[in-house]
Backbone and ligand atoms as CSV (ligand in chain L), in Angstrom:
chain,resi,resn,atom,element,x,y,z
A,1,UNK,N,N,62.144,45.362,156.706
A,1,UNK,CA,C,62.104,46.831,156.791
A,1,UNK,C,C,60.832,47.284,157.532
A,2,UNK,N,N,61.006,48.235,158.428
A,2,UNK,CA,C,59.857,48.749,159.178
A,2,UNK,C,C,59.260,49.927,158.404
A,3,UNK,N,N,57.941,49.901,158.235
A,3,UNK,CA,C,57.270,51.040,157.601
A,3,UNK,C,C,56.331,51.654,158.630
A,4,UNK,N,N,56.422,52.961,158.805
A,4,UNK,CA,C,55.497,53.645,159.712
A,4,UNK,C,C,54.697,54.665,158.918
A,5,UNK,N,N,53.400,54.656,159.138
A,5,UNK,CA,C,52.529,55.505,158.331
A,5,UNK,C,C,52.036,56.719,159.107
A,6,UNK,N,N,51.932,57.820,158.363
A,6,UNK,CA,C,51.385,59.036,158.979
A,6,UNK,C,C,50.199,59.556,158.168
A,7,UNK,N,N,49.335,60.288,158.845
A,7,UNK,CA,C,48.248,61.013,158.177
A,7,UNK,C,C,48.612,62.496,158.284
A,8,UNK,N,N,48.418,63.234,157.201
A,8,UNK,CA,C,48.721,64.669,157.232
A,8,UNK,C,C,47.448,65.441,156.903
A,9,UNK,N,N,47.094,66.372,157.792
A,9,UNK,CA,C,45.861,67.161,157.632
A,9,UNK,C,C,46.221,68.621,157.400
A,10,UNK,N,N,45.589,69.246,156.420
A,10,UNK,CA,C,45.843,70.659,156.154
A,10,UNK,C,C,44.550,71.335,155.732
A,11,UNK,N,N,44.573,72.688,155.702
A,11,UNK,CA,C,43.347,73.434,155.367
A,11,UNK,C,C,43.541,74.461,154.261
A,12,UNK,N,N,44.788,74.858,153.994
A,12,UNK,CA,C,44.976,76.002,153.088
A,12,UNK,C,C,46.129,75.815,152.130
A,13,UNK,N,N,47.117,76.709,152.259
A,13,UNK,CA,C,48.259,76.738,151.336
A,13,UNK,C,C,49.004,75.414,151.270
A,14,UNK,N,N,49.158,74.775,152.394
A,14,UNK,CA,C,49.804,73.465,152.410
A,14,UNK,C,C,51.309,73.498,152.248
A,15,UNK,N,N,51.952,74.609,152.635
A,15,UNK,CA,C,53.415,74.641,152.481
A,15,UNK,C,C,54.087,73.666,153.458
A,16,UNK,N,N,53.515,73.507,154.632
A,16,UNK,CA,C,54.090,72.538,155.582
A,16,UNK,C,C,53.824,71.108,155.135
A,17,UNK,N,N,52.646,70.874,154.594
A,17,UNK,CA,C,52.341,69.551,154.023
A,17,UNK,C,C,53.362,69.227,152.938
A,18,UNK,N,N,53.661,70.211,152.074
A,18,UNK,CA,C,54.602,69.979,150.976
A,18,UNK,C,C,55.989,69.609,151.514
A,19,UNK,N,N,56.408,70.271,152.579
A,19,UNK,CA,C,57.717,69.950,153.175
A,19,UNK,C,C,57.737,68.521,153.690
A,20,UNK,N,N,56.615,68.095,154.270
A,20,UNK,CA,C,56.554,66.718,154.784
A,20,UNK,C,C,56.655,65.734,153.614
A,21,UNK,N,N,55.962,66.060,152.524
A,21,UNK,CA,C,56.034,65.191,151.343
A,21,UNK,C,C,57.495,65.083,150.876
A,22,UNK,N,N,58.185,66.229,150.836
A,22,UNK,CA,C,59.556,66.238,150.314
A,22,UNK,C,C,60.571,65.603,151.267
A,23,UNK,N,N,60.434,65.889,152.549
A,23,UNK,CA,C,61.484,65.499,153.501
A,23,UNK,C,C,61.231,64.180,154.218
A,24,UNK,N,N,59.977,63.750,154.238
A,24,UNK,CA,C,59.635,62.604,155.085
A,24,UNK,C,C,59.071,61.429,154.282
A,25,UNK,N,N,58.193,61.725,153.321
A,25,UNK,CA,C,57.450,60.677,152.612
A,25,UNK,C,C,58.380,59.729,151.842
A,26,UNK,N,N,58.246,58.444,152.157
A,26,UNK,CA,C,59.032,57.378,151.515
A,26,UNK,C,C,60.532,57.519,151.749
A,27,UNK,N,N,60.888,58.155,152.841
A,27,UNK,CA,C,62.303,58.277,153.195
A,27,UNK,C,C,62.588,57.353,154.384
A,28,UNK,N,N,63.835,56.857,154.423
A,28,UNK,CA,C,64.201,55.914,155.482
A,28,UNK,C,C,65.183,56.562,156.463
A,29,UNK,N,N,64.861,56.421,157.736
A,29,UNK,CA,C,65.703,56.967,158.797
A,29,UNK,C,C,65.912,55.870,159.846
A,30,UNK,N,N,67.153,55.591,160.209
A,30,UNK,CA,C,67.418,54.559,161.216
A,30,UNK,C,C,66.724,53.244,160.888
A,31,UNK,N,N,66.623,52.904,159.609
A,31,UNK,CA,C,65.998,51.632,159.223
A,31,UNK,C,C,64.479,51.656,159.205
A,32,UNK,N,N,63.894,52.807,159.439
A,32,UNK,CA,C,62.430,52.917,159.415
A,32,UNK,C,C,62.007,53.803,158.247
A,33,UNK,N,N,61.122,53.282,157.407
A,33,UNK,CA,C,60.628,54.084,156.287
A,33,UNK,C,C,59.317,54.742,156.682
A,34,UNK,N,N,59.245,56.036,156.445
A,34,UNK,CA,C,58.026,56.786,156.790
A,34,UNK,C,C,57.219,57.021,155.521
A,35,UNK,N,N,55.942,56.918,155.659
A,35,UNK,CA,C,55.084,57.005,154.482
A,35,UNK,C,C,53.813,57.776,154.824
A,36,UNK,N,N,53.403,58.675,153.933
A,36,UNK,CA,C,52.104,59.336,154.127
A,36,UNK,C,C,51.037,58.350,153.666
A,37,UNK,N,N,50.188,57.926,154.607
A,37,UNK,CA,C,49.137,56.968,154.274
A,37,UNK,C,C,47.920,57.696,153.730
A,38,UNK,N,N,47.683,58.898,154.233
A,38,UNK,CA,C,46.522,59.665,153.765
A,38,UNK,C,C,46.767,61.162,153.974
A,39,UNK,N,N,46.317,61.927,152.987
A,39,UNK,CA,C,46.327,63.397,153.099
A,39,UNK,C,C,44.872,63.804,153.205
A,40,UNK,N,N,44.552,64.632,154.193
A,40,UNK,CA,C,43.146,65.020,154.389
A,40,UNK,C,C,43.052,66.541,154.449
A,41,UNK,N,N,42.039,67.077,153.782
A,41,UNK,CA,C,41.812,68.517,153.801
A,41,UNK,C,C,40.320,68.778,154.027
A,42,UNK,N,N,40.013,69.766,154.852
A,42,UNK,CA,C,38.600,70.078,155.149
A,42,UNK,C,C,38.043,71.154,154.223
A,43,UNK,N,N,38.914,71.696,153.344
A,43,UNK,CA,C,38.501,72.821,152.503
A,43,UNK,C,C,38.702,72.455,151.021
A,44,UNK,N,N,37.596,72.268,150.291
A,44,UNK,CA,C,37.713,71.814,148.883
A,44,UNK,C,C,38.477,72.792,148.000
A,45,UNK,N,N,38.621,74.050,148.441
A,45,UNK,CA,C,39.320,75.043,147.615
A,45,UNK,C,C,40.765,75.294,148.063
A,46,UNK,N,N,41.265,74.470,148.935
A,46,UNK,CA,C,42.618,74.710,149.462
A,46,UNK,C,C,43.668,74.572,148.361
A,47,UNK,N,N,44.618,75.504,148.372
A,47,UNK,CA,C,45.697,75.465,147.365
A,47,UNK,C,C,46.555,74.202,147.510
A,48,UNK,N,N,46.661,73.701,148.709
A,48,UNK,CA,C,47.491,72.525,148.972
A,48,UNK,C,C,47.072,71.289,148.185
A,49,UNK,N,N,45.814,71.223,147.798
A,49,UNK,CA,C,45.321,70.029,147.080
A,49,UNK,C,C,46.064,69.893,145.740
A,50,UNK,N,N,46.227,71.013,145.030
A,50,UNK,CA,C,46.956,71.005,143.751
A,50,UNK,C,C,48.443,70.718,143.982
A,51,UNK,N,N,48.965,71.299,145.074
A,51,UNK,CA,C,50.385,71.063,145.408
A,51,UNK,C,C,50.640,69.566,145.561
A,52,UNK,N,N,49.755,68.896,146.288
A,52,UNK,CA,C,49.943,67.463,146.543
A,52,UNK,C,C,49.914,66.674,145.236
A,53,UNK,N,N,49.062,67.106,144.312
A,53,UNK,CA,C,48.937,66.402,143.014
A,53,UNK,C,C,50.252,66.396,142.250
A,54,UNK,N,N,51.027,67.484,142.392
A,54,UNK,CA,C,52.337,67.559,141.716
A,54,UNK,C,C,53.233,66.386,142.113
A,55,UNK,N,N,53.000,65.855,143.306
A,55,UNK,CA,C,53.804,64.728,143.799
A,55,UNK,C,C,53.060,63.408,143.622
A,56,UNK,N,N,51.973,63.455,142.868
A,56,UNK,CA,C,51.204,62.243,142.623
A,56,UNK,C,C,50.353,61.822,143.813
A,57,UNK,N,N,50.096,62.738,144.721
A,57,UNK,CA,C,49.320,62.379,145.915
A,57,UNK,C,C,47.917,62.974,145.859
A,58,UNK,N,N,46.937,62.123,146.029
A,58,UNK,CA,C,45.544,62.587,146.063
A,58,UNK,C,C,45.178,62.972,147.495
A,59,UNK,N,N,44.330,63.967,147.615
A,59,UNK,CA,C,43.883,64.405,148.941
A,59,UNK,C,C,42.445,63.953,149.166
A,60,UNK,N,N,42.190,63.407,150.330
A,60,UNK,CA,C,40.816,63.070,150.700
A,60,UNK,C,C,40.176,64.340,151.265
A,61,UNK,N,N,39.113,64.793,150.614
A,61,UNK,CA,C,38.475,66.029,151.079
A,61,UNK,C,C,37.295,65.680,151.978
A,62,UNK,N,N,37.337,66.201,153.191
A,62,UNK,CA,C,36.205,66.046,154.108
A,62,UNK,C,C,35.747,67.463,154.435
A,63,UNK,N,N,34.772,67.915,153.683
A,63,UNK,CA,C,34.332,69.314,153.761
A,63,UNK,C,C,33.495,69.521,155.043
A,64,UNK,N,N,34.054,70.297,155.979
A,64,UNK,CA,C,33.387,70.417,157.291
A,64,UNK,C,C,32.022,71.108,157.178
A,65,UNK,N,N,31.805,71.895,156.087
A,65,UNK,CA,C,30.524,72.612,155.975
A,65,UNK,C,C,29.363,71.641,155.685
A,66,UNK,N,N,29.701,70.410,155.336
A,66,UNK,CA,C,28.646,69.429,155.034
A,66,UNK,C,C,28.168,68.663,156.262
A,67,UNK,N,N,28.735,69.010,157.403
A,67,UNK,CA,C,28.364,68.288,158.629
A,67,UNK,C,C,27.592,69.196,159.576
A,68,UNK,N,N,26.661,68.583,160.288
A,68,UNK,CA,C,25.806,69.344,161.216
A,68,UNK,C,C,26.562,69.790,162.452
A,69,UNK,N,N,27.520,68.975,162.881
A,69,UNK,CA,C,28.215,69.301,164.131
A,69,UNK,C,C,29.689,68.932,164.010
A,70,UNK,N,N,30.483,69.465,164.935
A,70,UNK,CA,C,31.915,69.115,164.981
A,70,UNK,C,C,32.083,67.611,165.215
A,71,UNK,N,N,31.207,67.043,166.040
A,71,UNK,CA,C,31.308,65.614,166.352
A,71,UNK,C,C,31.086,64.763,165.091
A,72,UNK,N,N,30.076,65.149,164.290
A,72,UNK,CA,C,29.796,64.389,163.057
A,72,UNK,C,C,30.998,64.427,162.117
A,73,UNK,N,N,31.601,65.612,162.021
A,73,UNK,CA,C,32.798,65.771,161.175
A,73,UNK,C,C,33.931,64.891,161.716
A,74,UNK,N,N,34.136,64.954,163.021
A,74,UNK,CA,C,35.243,64.197,163.622
A,74,UNK,C,C,35.055,62.690,163.514
A,75,UNK,N,N,33.797,62.258,163.486
A,75,UNK,CA,C,33.513,60.830,163.331
A,75,UNK,C,C,34.095,60.322,162.015
A,76,UNK,N,N,33.865,61.071,160.943
A,76,UNK,CA,C,34.360,60.686,159.612
A,76,UNK,C,C,35.875,60.852,159.539
A,77,UNK,N,N,36.354,61.930,160.164
A,77,UNK,CA,C,37.793,62.188,160.172
A,77,UNK,C,C,38.545,61.029,160.856
A,78,UNK,N,N,38.078,60.657,162.022
A,78,UNK,CA,C,38.728,59.585,162.787
A,78,UNK,C,C,38.668,58.271,162.002
A,79,UNK,N,N,37.530,58.004,161.403
A,79,UNK,CA,C,37.364,56.773,160.642
A,79,UNK,C,C,38.345,56.740,159.459
A,80,UNK,N,N,38.473,57.853,158.772
A,80,UNK,CA,C,39.371,57.924,157.604
A,80,UNK,C,C,40.821,57.707,158.038
A,81,UNK,N,N,41.194,58.313,159.149
A,81,UNK,CA,C,42.574,58.148,159.641
A,81,UNK,C,C,42.815,56.698,160.062
A,82,UNK,N,N,41.857,56.127,160.801
A,82,UNK,CA,C,42.011,54.730,161.268
A,82,UNK,C,C,42.158,53.779,160.081
A,83,UNK,N,N,41.325,54.000,159.067
A,83,UNK,CA,C,41.369,53.113,157.896
A,83,UNK,C,C,42.696,53.196,157.146
A,84,UNK,N,N,43.361,54.321,157.261
A,84,UNK,CA,C,44.626,54.503,156.530
A,84,UNK,C,C,45.779,53.740,157.182
A,85,UNK,N,N,45.598,53.354,158.432
A,85,UNK,CA,C,46.664,52.652,159.144
A,85,UNK,C,C,47.736,53.587,159.703
A,86,UNK,N,N,47.480,54.896,159.690
A,86,UNK,CA,C,48.479,55.849,160.205
A,86,UNK,C,C,48.616,55.712,161.712
A,87,UNK,N,N,49.862,55.700,162.186
A,87,UNK,CA,C,50.037,55.636,163.643
A,87,UNK,C,C,50.258,57.022,164.249
A,88,UNK,N,N,50.567,57.990,163.398
A,88,UNK,CA,C,50.713,59.371,163.887
A,88,UNK,C,C,50.004,60.297,162.898
A,89,UNK,N,N,49.235,61.232,163.435
A,89,UNK,CA,C,48.549,62.214,162.593
A,89,UNK,C,C,49.204,63.569,162.807
A,90,UNK,N,N,49.458,64.251,161.693
A,90,UNK,CA,C,50.150,65.534,161.759
A,90,UNK,C,C,49.195,66.635,161.298
A,91,UNK,N,N,48.911,67.577,162.184
A,91,UNK,CA,C,48.091,68.730,161.812
A,91,UNK,C,C,49.050,69.801,161.297
A,92,UNK,N,N,49.072,69.953,159.977
A,92,UNK,CA,C,50.016,70.875,159.338
A,92,UNK,C,C,49.209,72.035,158.757
A,93,UNK,N,N,48.838,72.970,159.637
A,93,UNK,CA,C,47.982,74.055,159.184
A,93,UNK,C,C,46.548,73.586,159.005
A,94,UNK,N,N,46.089,72.760,159.942
A,94,UNK,CA,C,44.704,72.261,159.904
A,94,UNK,C,C,43.887,73.139,160.842
A,95,UNK,N,N,43.009,73.953,160.234
A,95,UNK,CA,C,42.367,75.026,160.999
A,95,UNK,C,C,40.969,74.637,161.492
A,96,UNK,N,N,40.884,73.533,162.196
A,96,UNK,CA,C,39.609,73.128,162.797
A,96,UNK,C,C,39.823,72.830,164.272
A,97,UNK,N,N,38.841,73.201,165.071
A,97,UNK,CA,C,38.879,72.815,166.487
A,97,UNK,C,C,38.369,71.385,166.568
A,98,UNK,N,N,39.129,70.537,167.230
A,98,UNK,CA,C,38.779,69.113,167.269
A,98,UNK,C,C,38.062,68.766,168.575
A,99,UNK,N,N,37.192,67.776,168.498
A,99,UNK,CA,C,36.408,67.393,169.678
A,99,UNK,C,C,37.160,66.330,170.499
A,100,UNK,N,N,36.703,66.072,171.717
A,100,UNK,CA,C,37.318,65.005,172.519
A,100,UNK,C,C,37.235,63.640,171.828
A,101,UNK,N,N,36.244,63.443,170.968
A,101,UNK,CA,C,36.171,62.169,170.236
A,101,UNK,C,C,37.440,61.980,169.407
A,102,UNK,N,N,37.894,63.055,168.766
A,102,UNK,CA,C,39.130,62.984,167.974
A,102,UNK,C,C,40.325,62.768,168.902
A,103,UNK,N,N,40.439,63.615,169.925
A,103,UNK,CA,C,41.657,63.568,170.745
A,103,UNK,C,C,41.777,62.252,171.529
A,104,UNK,N,N,40.649,61.615,171.840
A,104,UNK,CA,C,40.713,60.326,172.547
A,104,UNK,C,C,41.110,59.193,171.615
A,105,UNK,N,N,40.802,59.330,170.334
A,105,UNK,CA,C,41.012,58.219,169.401
A,105,UNK,C,C,42.263,58.309,168.543
A,106,UNK,N,N,42.810,59.509,168.431
A,106,UNK,CA,C,43.909,59.714,167.475
A,106,UNK,C,C,45.122,60.327,168.167
A,107,UNK,N,N,46.302,59.725,167.917
A,107,UNK,CA,C,47.546,60.331,168.414
A,107,UNK,C,C,47.989,61.357,167.380
A,108,UNK,N,N,47.975,62.622,167.768
A,108,UNK,CA,C,48.250,63.671,166.787
A,108,UNK,C,C,49.188,64.721,167.352
A,109,UNK,N,N,49.924,65.350,166.413
A,109,UNK,CA,C,50.760,66.500,166.776
A,109,UNK,C,C,50.306,67.706,165.955
A,110,UNK,N,N,50.525,68.883,166.513
A,110,UNK,CA,C,50.102,70.118,165.849
A,110,UNK,C,C,51.273,71.097,165.773
A,111,UNK,N,N,51.237,71.889,164.704
A,111,UNK,CA,C,52.238,72.937,164.504
A,111,UNK,C,C,51.592,74.258,164.877
A,112,UNK,N,N,52.269,75.053,165.713
A,112,UNK,CA,C,51.676,76.331,166.116
A,112,UNK,C,C,52.718,77.448,165.993
A,113,UNK,N,N,52.322,78.593,165.401
A,113,UNK,CA,C,53.310,79.632,165.109
A,113,UNK,C,C,53.604,80.599,166.260
A,114,UNK,N,N,53.765,80.064,167.471
A,114,UNK,CA,C,54.226,80.896,168.594
A,114,UNK,C,C,54.918,80.004,169.604
A,115,UNK,N,N,55.502,80.645,170.600
A,115,UNK,CA,C,56.116,79.885,171.688
A,115,UNK,C,C,55.033,79.585,172.715
A,116,UNK,N,N,54.390,78.457,172.565
A,116,UNK,CA,C,53.338,78.091,173.524
A,116,UNK,C,C,53.959,77.929,174.904
A,117,UNK,N,N,53.245,78.183,175.975
A,117,UNK,CA,C,51.793,78.414,176.029
A,117,UNK,C,C,51.359,79.845,175.721
A,118,UNK,N,N,52.254,80.671,175.191
A,118,UNK,CA,C,51.846,82.031,174.844
A,118,UNK,C,C,51.175,82.060,173.477
A,119,UNK,N,N,50.212,82.934,173.328
A,119,UNK,CA,C,49.548,83.205,172.050
A,119,UNK,C,C,48.886,81.975,171.426
A,120,UNK,N,N,48.012,81.364,172.184
A,120,UNK,CA,C,47.208,80.265,171.644
A,120,UNK,C,C,46.186,80.821,170.657
A,121,UNK,N,N,45.636,79.984,169.816
A,121,UNK,CA,C,44.541,80.410,168.941
A,121,UNK,C,C,44.996,80.824,167.555
A,122,UNK,N,N,44.043,81.368,166.803
A,122,UNK,CA,C,44.235,81.596,165.368
A,122,UNK,C,C,45.020,82.858,165.022
A,123,UNK,N,N,45.306,83.719,166.019
A,123,UNK,CA,C,46.001,84.974,165.689
A,123,UNK,C,C,47.380,85.064,166.329
A,124,UNK,N,N,47.998,83.900,166.450
A,124,UNK,CA,C,49.273,83.814,167.167
A,124,UNK,C,C,50.353,84.702,166.556
A,125,UNK,N,N,50.424,84.742,165.237
A,125,UNK,CA,C,51.518,85.490,164.593
A,125,UNK,C,C,51.342,86.992,164.866
A,126,UNK,N,N,50.145,87.492,164.628
A,126,UNK,CA,C,49.880,88.929,164.845
A,126,UNK,C,C,50.093,89.291,166.315
A,127,UNK,N,N,49.595,88.434,167.211
A,127,UNK,CA,C,49.687,88.759,168.642
A,127,UNK,C,C,51.126,88.703,169.138
A,128,UNK,N,N,51.899,87.738,168.669
A,128,UNK,CA,C,53.281,87.690,169.178
A,128,UNK,C,C,54.110,88.801,168.557
A,129,UNK,N,N,53.774,89.198,167.322
A,129,UNK,CA,C,54.487,90.341,166.718
A,129,UNK,C,C,54.169,91.630,167.490
A,130,UNK,N,N,52.908,91.804,167.834
A,130,UNK,CA,C,52.487,93.036,168.511
A,130,UNK,C,C,52.932,93.096,169.976
A,131,UNK,N,N,53.274,91.957,170.557
A,131,UNK,CA,C,53.648,91.942,171.983
A,131,UNK,C,C,55.013,92.605,172.169
A,132,UNK,N,N,55.363,92.894,173.414
A,132,UNK,CA,C,56.679,93.506,173.619
A,132,UNK,C,C,57.778,92.459,173.817
A,133,UNK,N,N,57.473,91.203,173.541
A,133,UNK,CA,C,58.506,90.157,173.634
A,133,UNK,C,C,59.592,90.386,172.595
A,134,UNK,N,N,60.789,90.020,172.941
A,134,UNK,CA,C,61.936,90.212,172.043
A,134,UNK,C,C,62.230,88.973,171.213
A,135,UNK,N,N,61.441,87.931,171.417
A,135,UNK,CA,C,61.587,86.718,170.597
A,135,UNK,C,C,60.219,86.269,170.090
A,136,UNK,N,N,60.245,85.601,168.958
A,136,UNK,CA,C,59.071,84.895,168.453
A,136,UNK,C,C,59.468,83.441,168.347
A,137,UNK,N,N,58.553,82.594,167.876
A,137,UNK,CA,C,58.949,81.195,167.748
A,137,UNK,C,C,57.852,80.295,167.244
A,138,UNK,N,N,58.184,79.015,167.234
A,138,UNK,CA,C,57.310,77.974,166.685
A,138,UNK,C,C,57.294,76.807,167.672
A,139,UNK,N,N,56.142,76.168,167.779
A,139,UNK,CA,C,56.003,75.015,168.680
A,139,UNK,C,C,55.379,73.838,167.937
A,140,UNK,N,N,55.870,72.635,168.234
A,140,UNK,CA,C,55.163,71.420,167.838
A,140,UNK,C,C,54.751,70.731,169.137
A,141,UNK,N,N,53.473,70.383,169.233
A,141,UNK,CA,C,52.991,69.806,170.493
A,141,UNK,C,C,51.981,68.692,170.224
A,142,UNK,N,N,51.817,67.833,171.217
A,142,UNK,CA,C,50.780,66.806,171.108
A,142,UNK,C,C,49.413,67.470,171.206
A,143,UNK,N,N,48.435,66.870,170.549
A,143,UNK,CA,C,47.084,67.427,170.554
A,143,UNK,C,C,46.306,66.790,171.695
A,144,UNK,N,N,45.718,67.635,172.529
A,144,UNK,CA,C,44.780,67.120,173.526
A,144,UNK,C,C,43.477,67.912,173.414
A,145,UNK,N,N,42.593,67.741,174.381
A,145,UNK,CA,C,41.261,68.362,174.256
A,145,UNK,C,C,41.296,69.885,174.398
A,146,UNK,N,N,42.402,70.408,174.886
A,146,UNK,CA,C,42.501,71.875,175.036
A,146,UNK,C,C,43.179,72.487,173.804
A,147,UNK,N,N,42.593,73.521,173.219
A,147,UNK,CA,C,43.141,74.121,172.009
A,147,UNK,C,C,44.589,74.597,172.234
A,148,UNK,N,N,45.500,74.091,171.412
A,148,UNK,CA,C,46.933,74.431,171.487
A,148,UNK,C,C,47.510,74.156,172.878
A,149,UNK,N,N,46.973,73.131,173.530
A,149,UNK,CA,C,47.315,72.933,174.938
A,149,UNK,C,C,48.088,71.684,175.302
A,150,UNK,N,N,48.337,70.766,174.359
A,150,UNK,CA,C,48.981,69.494,174.736
A,150,UNK,C,C,50.471,69.648,175.017
A,151,UNK,N,N,51.092,68.542,175.457
A,151,UNK,CA,C,52.518,68.584,175.815
A,151,UNK,C,C,53.385,69.056,174.655
A,152,UNK,N,N,54.335,69.889,175.001
A,152,UNK,CA,C,55.246,70.440,173.986
A,152,UNK,C,C,56.318,69.410,173.644
A,153,UNK,N,N,56.535,69.219,172.324
A,153,UNK,CA,C,57.560,68.259,171.863
A,153,UNK,C,C,58.814,68.998,171.396
A,154,UNK,N,N,58.617,70.084,170.647
A,154,UNK,CA,C,59.769,70.818,170.105
A,154,UNK,C,C,59.415,72.293,169.991
A,155,UNK,N,N,60.425,73.128,170.211
A,155,UNK,CA,C,60.228,74.581,170.082
A,155,UNK,C,C,61.479,75.207,169.526
A,156,UNK,N,N,61.278,76.266,168.739
A,156,UNK,CA,C,62.431,77.031,168.266
A,156,UNK,C,C,62.091,78.514,168.327
A,157,UNK,N,N,62.985,79.267,168.932
A,157,UNK,CA,C,62.776,80.718,169.070
A,157,UNK,C,C,63.714,81.471,168.136
A,158,UNK,N,N,63.346,82.693,167.811
A,158,UNK,CA,C,64.240,83.564,167.039
A,158,UNK,C,C,64.108,84.989,167.597
A,159,UNK,N,N,65.125,85.784,167.316
A,159,UNK,CA,C,65.118,87.149,167.840
A,159,UNK,C,C,64.206,88.040,167.009
A,160,UNK,N,N,63.379,88.805,167.715
A,160,UNK,CA,C,62.538,89.785,167.007
A,160,UNK,C,C,63.319,91.105,166.962
A,161,UNK,N,N,63.865,91.399,165.803
A,161,UNK,CA,C,64.713,92.594,165.706
A,161,UNK,C,C,63.854,93.830,165.432
A,162,UNK,N,N,64.432,95.004,165.694
A,162,UNK,CA,C,63.678,96.252,165.572
A,162,UNK,C,C,63.218,96.529,164.141
A,163,UNK,N,N,64.003,96.048,163.173
A,163,UNK,CA,C,63.640,96.345,161.782
A,163,UNK,C,C,62.645,95.340,161.190
A,164,UNK,N,N,62.166,94.401,161.988
A,164,UNK,CA,C,61.239,93.403,161.453
A,164,UNK,C,C,59.859,93.997,161.215
A,165,UNK,N,N,59.261,93.629,160.079
A,165,UNK,CA,C,57.862,93.978,159.824
A,165,UNK,C,C,57.039,92.732,160.130
A,166,UNK,N,N,55.728,92.887,160.144
A,166,UNK,CA,C,54.884,91.707,160.359
A,166,UNK,C,C,55.180,90.660,159.282
A,167,UNK,N,N,55.427,91.140,158.050
A,167,UNK,CA,C,55.687,90.218,156.932
A,167,UNK,C,C,56.984,89.429,157.144
A,168,UNK,N,N,58.051,90.157,157.531
A,168,UNK,CA,C,59.316,89.426,157.693
A,168,UNK,C,C,59.281,88.537,158.943
A,169,UNK,N,N,58.536,88.970,159.963
A,169,UNK,CA,C,58.337,88.150,161.167
A,169,UNK,C,C,57.638,86.839,160.773
A,170,UNK,N,N,56.602,86.984,159.969
A,170,UNK,CA,C,55.825,85.818,159.521
A,170,UNK,C,C,56.675,84.885,158.645
A,171,UNK,N,N,57.466,85.483,157.768
A,171,UNK,CA,C,58.345,84.666,156.905
A,171,UNK,C,C,59.329,83.856,157.726
A,172,UNK,N,N,59.871,84.500,158.770
A,172,UNK,CA,C,60.821,83.791,159.640
A,172,UNK,C,C,60.122,82.603,160.307
A,173,UNK,N,N,58.913,82.838,160.767
A,173,UNK,CA,C,58.147,81.751,161.399
A,173,UNK,C,C,57.954,80.601,160.412
A,174,UNK,N,N,57.520,80.926,159.196
A,174,UNK,CA,C,57.261,79.843,158.235
A,174,UNK,C,C,58.535,79.079,157.894
A,175,UNK,N,N,59.650,79.789,157.774
A,175,UNK,CA,C,60.859,79.040,157.412
A,175,UNK,C,C,61.291,78.129,158.566
A,176,UNK,N,N,61.070,78.536,159.788
A,176,UNK,CA,C,61.377,77.642,160.927
A,176,UNK,C,C,60.417,76.450,160.929
A,177,UNK,N,N,59.132,76.740,160.698
A,177,UNK,CA,C,58.137,75.649,160.669
A,177,UNK,C,C,58.540,74.566,159.677
A,178,UNK,N,N,59.038,75.039,158.516
A,178,UNK,CA,C,59.329,74.096,157.428
A,178,UNK,C,C,60.450,73.120,157.754
A,179,UNK,N,N,61.290,73.443,158.744
A,179,UNK,CA,C,62.280,72.440,159.156
A,179,UNK,C,C,61.871,71.756,160.463
A,180,UNK,N,N,61.265,72.516,161.374
A,180,UNK,CA,C,60.951,71.935,162.694
A,180,UNK,C,C,59.918,70.802,162.615
A,181,UNK,N,N,58.905,70.974,161.774
A,181,UNK,CA,C,57.856,69.942,161.731
A,181,UNK,C,C,58.379,68.620,161.142
A,182,UNK,N,N,59.036,68.634,159.959
A,182,UNK,CA,C,59.580,67.367,159.457
A,182,UNK,C,C,60.554,66.725,160.442
A,183,UNK,N,N,61.452,67.530,161.023
A,183,UNK,CA,C,62.426,66.984,161.991
A,183,UNK,C,C,61.728,66.300,163.161
A,184,UNK,N,N,60.646,66.920,163.626
A,184,UNK,CA,C,59.954,66.373,164.801
A,184,UNK,C,C,59.253,65.060,164.461
A,185,UNK,N,N,58.649,65.009,163.280
A,185,UNK,CA,C,57.994,63.758,162.858
A,185,UNK,C,C,59.030,62.628,162.810
A,186,UNK,N,N,60.165,62.937,162.183
A,186,UNK,CA,C,61.217,61.920,162.037
A,186,UNK,C,C,61.694,61.460,163.417
A,187,UNK,N,N,61.866,62.420,164.311
A,187,UNK,CA,C,62.349,62.105,165.659
A,187,UNK,C,C,61.351,61.201,166.398
A,188,UNK,N,N,60.085,61.569,166.358
A,188,UNK,CA,C,59.076,60.799,167.099
A,188,UNK,C,C,59.024,59.355,166.590
A,189,UNK,N,N,59.095,59.193,165.277
A,189,UNK,CA,C,58.835,57.858,164.723
A,189,UNK,C,C,60.074,56.991,164.523
A,190,UNK,N,N,61.252,57.610,164.504
A,190,UNK,CA,C,62.417,56.790,164.159
A,190,UNK,C,C,63.543,56.827,165.174
A,191,UNK,N,N,63.405,57.637,166.206
A,191,UNK,CA,C,64.499,57.710,167.156
A,191,UNK,C,C,64.628,56.416,167.945
A,192,UNK,N,N,65.854,55.877,167.975
A,192,UNK,CA,C,66.065,54.657,168.768
A,192,UNK,C,C,66.265,55.077,170.220
A,193,UNK,N,N,65.627,54.327,171.118
A,193,UNK,CA,C,65.751,54.664,172.561
A,193,UNK,C,C,67.157,54.390,173.051
L,1,LIG,C1,C,51.233,77.686,159.724
L,1,LIG,O1,O,51.733,78.933,160.071
L,1,LIG,C2,C,50.837,76.920,160.973
L,1,LIG,O2,O,51.622,77.214,162.084
L,1,LIG,C3,C,49.439,77.411,161.199
L,1,LIG,O3,O,48.892,77.505,159.900
L,1,LIG,C4,C,49.932,77.792,158.965
L,1,LIG,C5,C,49.798,76.819,157.829
L,1,LIG,O4,O,50.535,77.170,156.700
L,1,LIG,N1,N,48.741,76.509,162.092
L,1,LIG,P1,P,50.606,76.166,155.453
L,1,LIG,O5,O,49.194,75.846,155.008
L,1,LIG,O6,O,51.340,74.932,155.872
L,1,LIG,O7,O,51.350,76.922,154.384
């Protein structure tokens, strides 16, 4: 049996991390079993840490405020991921800008709540809601040295209807994220050529 390991990084609520735990962790697809090798969080107060415990999973906390520079933080982050044996790292609501040291050493994918390359950065949901576009969406992309800039792997759009509020727009985004990210992980690691 083939086992492939992933690292999952989060910073806050951890709803996407929870979906990965439920839909991907210790599940077998096409003869390949996927396993979370390590869960990492940069925020000791993140709600996701308790969520993970419900599934018997401990989170490794690497508190970014304890490091002098982004590079120092990334050094420990990369080391922790390498030691876990993960071949793919998933940024599931991980709210840190990563340095080239990370992007050169780690194969990672990121979840972003807009149709990239539009609305990069931390205010994607508000900006895409406020824009005159008639669709919103979600992107999963490879991580490179440019913020929200790597190759796009998967995207899903939805119609922005006139009666949508920012809240319902955001809810639609999260519900799409919760299926698109697990599906993409499974596809990358288990799809037969
Ligand atoms: C998601 O909307 C993701 O796109 C963004 O941060 C949010 C994380 O939510 N990068 P959660 O912590 O997974 O609930």
